[in-house]
C-alpha distance (Angstrom), angle and dihedral (degrees) to the residues before:
residue distance angle dihedral
M1 . . .
I2 3.75 . .
G3 3.77 117.4 .
V4 3.78 132.3 -167.8
L5 3.76 111.6 -78.4
P6 3.79 116.4 -127.4
G7 3.84 113.0 -97.7
T8 3.81 95.7 20.8
T9 3.79 95.4 103.4
G10 3.81 91.6 77.4
I11 3.78 91.1 49.5
M12 3.81 89.7 50.6
W13 3.81 91.3 52.8
V14 3.81 91.2 49.5
G15 3.81 89.8 49.6
L16 3.81 90.9 49.3
I17 3.81 91.2 50.9
V18 3.81 92.0 49.0
V19 3.80 91.7 49.9
T20 3.82 90.6 47.6
V21 3.80 92.5 50.6
I22 3.79 93.6 46.8
G23 3.80 93.5 43.1
T24 3.80 102.2 43.0
V25 3.79 115.5 6.6
L26 3.83 98.2 49.4
P27 3.83 95.4 48.0
G28 3.79 89.8 45.0
A29 3.81 91.8 50.8
A30 3.80 91.2 47.0
W31 3.81 90.8 50.7
W32 3.82 91.4 48.4
L33 3.82 92.7 49.3
T34 3.80 94.1 48.0
R35 3.80 90.8 49.9
R36 3.81 90.7 52.2
M37 3.80 92.8 45.3
A38 3.81 92.1 52.3
S39 3.80 91.1 58.2
G40 3.81 94.6 49.5
K41 3.78 123.5 101.2
P42 3.80 119.2 -101.1
P43 3.81 113.1 -97.0
Y44 3.82 95.0 -108.0
S45 3.80 98.4 35.7
R46 3.81 93.9 128.0
T47 3.78 98.3 42.8
R48 3.75 129.1 84.5
M49 3.79 116.4 -105.7
D50 3.78 130.1 -149.7
A51 3.81 125.3 -132.2
F52 3.80 91.9 -81.2
G53 3.81 95.4 50.3
A54 3.79 96.7 -104.2
P55 3.82 117.6 136.0
M56 3.81 117.0 -105.5
D57 3.78 124.1 -141.6
A58 3.80 123.1 -145.8
V59 3.81 95.1 -89.4
E60 3.79 93.1 49.7
A61 3.81 91.1 47.0
W62 3.82 90.4 51.2
L63 3.80 90.9 50.5
A64 3.81 91.5 47.7
D65 3.82 91.5 49.1
H66 3.81 97.2 45.2
T67 3.79 100.4 38.2
A68 3.76 137.9 38.6
L69 3.78 93.5 -142.2
P70 3.79 126.7 135.2
A71 3.79 119.9 -109.7
L72 3.82 97.0 -98.0
R73 3.79 92.9 54.1
R74 3.81 91.2 46.7
W75 3.81 87.8 51.2
S76 3.82 91.8 51.9
I77 3.81 90.2 50.2
R78 3.78 90.8 49.7
Q79 3.81 92.3 48.9
A80 3.80 91.9 48.2
V81 3.80 93.5 49.8
F82 3.80 97.4 45.4
G83 3.80 90.6 41.9
G84 3.81 92.9 51.2
R85 3.81 92.2 -122.2
V86 3.77 138.7 127.2
A87 3.80 115.9 -90.1
D88 3.80 114.0 -104.0
E89 3.79 96.5 -118.5
Q90 3.78 129.1 43.8
S91 3.81 91.5 -129.7
L92 3.83 91.6 57.4
R93 3.81 96.4 52.4
P94 3.84 97.3 85.0
V95 3.81 90.4 51.4
A96 3.80 90.6 48.7
Q97 3.79 90.7 50.6
Q98 3.83 91.8 48.7
L99 3.80 90.6 49.8
A100 3.80 92.6 50.0
V101 3.82 91.8 47.7
A102 3.82 91.0 48.8
L103 3.80 91.0 50.1
L104 3.80 92.8 48.5
A105 3.82 91.5 47.1
G106 3.79 91.3 51.9
E107 3.80 94.7 -119.1
I108 3.80 90.9 129.2
N109 3.77 118.3 60.8
S110 3.78 99.8 -128.8
D111 3.78 138.9 127.2
I112 3.81 93.9 -84.4
Q113 3.80 90.1 121.3
G114 3.78 86.8 58.4
W115 3.80 99.8 -124.6
S116 3.77 90.4 157.3
G117 3.80 89.2 50.2
W118 3.78 91.8 51.7
A119 3.81 90.3 47.3
L120 3.80 89.2 51.3
A121 3.81 89.5 50.5
V122 3.81 92.0 50.4
V123 3.81 92.5 49.7
G124 3.81 92.2 46.0
G125 3.79 92.5 47.4
S126 3.79 92.8 48.8
E127 3.80 89.3 49.6
V128 3.80 91.3 54.0
I129 3.82 91.6 46.4
F130 3.82 91.0 49.9
A131 3.80 91.7 50.1
V132 3.81 93.0 48.1
V133 3.82 93.1 47.1
A134 3.81 91.7 47.6
C135 3.81 90.2 50.8
L136 3.81 91.3 48.3
V137 3.79 91.8 49.8
A138 3.82 91.4 47.8
G139 3.82 90.8 47.4
R140 3.80 92.8 -131.9
V141 3.78 140.6 54.0
V142 3.78 107.5 -76.9
P143 3.82 108.0 -143.7
W144 3.80 96.7 -144.9
L145 3.83 90.2 57.5
V146 3.82 95.5 56.6
A147 3.83 94.7 80.6
P148 3.84 95.4 47.9
A149 3.80 90.2 46.6
A150 3.80 91.7 51.1
Y151 3.82 91.5 46.4
G152 3.81 89.9 47.8
A153 3.81 91.3 52.3
V154 3.81 91.1 50.4
A155 3.82 91.7 46.5
L156 3.81 91.1 48.7
T157 3.80 91.6 51.5
A158 3.82 93.6 45.2
G159 3.78 92.1 47.2
L160 3.80 92.3 52.3
I161 3.81 94.0 45.9
R162 3.83 98.4 43.2
P163 3.86 100.7 76.4
R164 3.82 92.6 47.7
L165 3.78 92.0 46.2
L166 3.82 91.9 50.5
R167 3.80 92.2 48.6
S168 3.80 92.3 49.6
R169 3.82 90.9 49.3
L170 3.79 91.1 51.6
E171 3.81 91.6 48.9
R172 3.80 89.8 49.5
A173 3.84 90.2 49.7
V174 3.81 89.7 53.6
R175 3.82 91.3 51.7
L176 3.80 96.0 44.3
N177 3.81 97.8 45.2
T178 3.81 97.5 54.5
């Protein structure tokens, strides 16, 4: 006859708790989460959608409101304006010029002011400052901080240049698409 070995009672209780958690608590938590997720709003419930159900940003909405062009032509206009180039077709050049003028005038809520560029510059600058302070505290150059410091310097430079570069491209698009 096999009896209970000494010290196995604790193991049995742990096993019972694990089985209880896996069998009841996890399915209950999954049911509760799925019920809460079903009542939530869709991710793009407050944004405007195009004909295919994709969300539209402010530039795309402006193009859809002011032109009756299909999506590929609107995309080529957008690429020409933000790239500072001439629109591919002669008939699209006035629309490209109007879009560039509206962006420069601030009529379209976009990233023309370069908020993402300034945020990138702040993050890059803080990374460089952290790396320099850590090296000063350590009293020597810490090798694992060289890569973040270099990335921070590049991000700082790119963040400071980006708004000016975007503005100059928009001004060039206005000149070229007349």
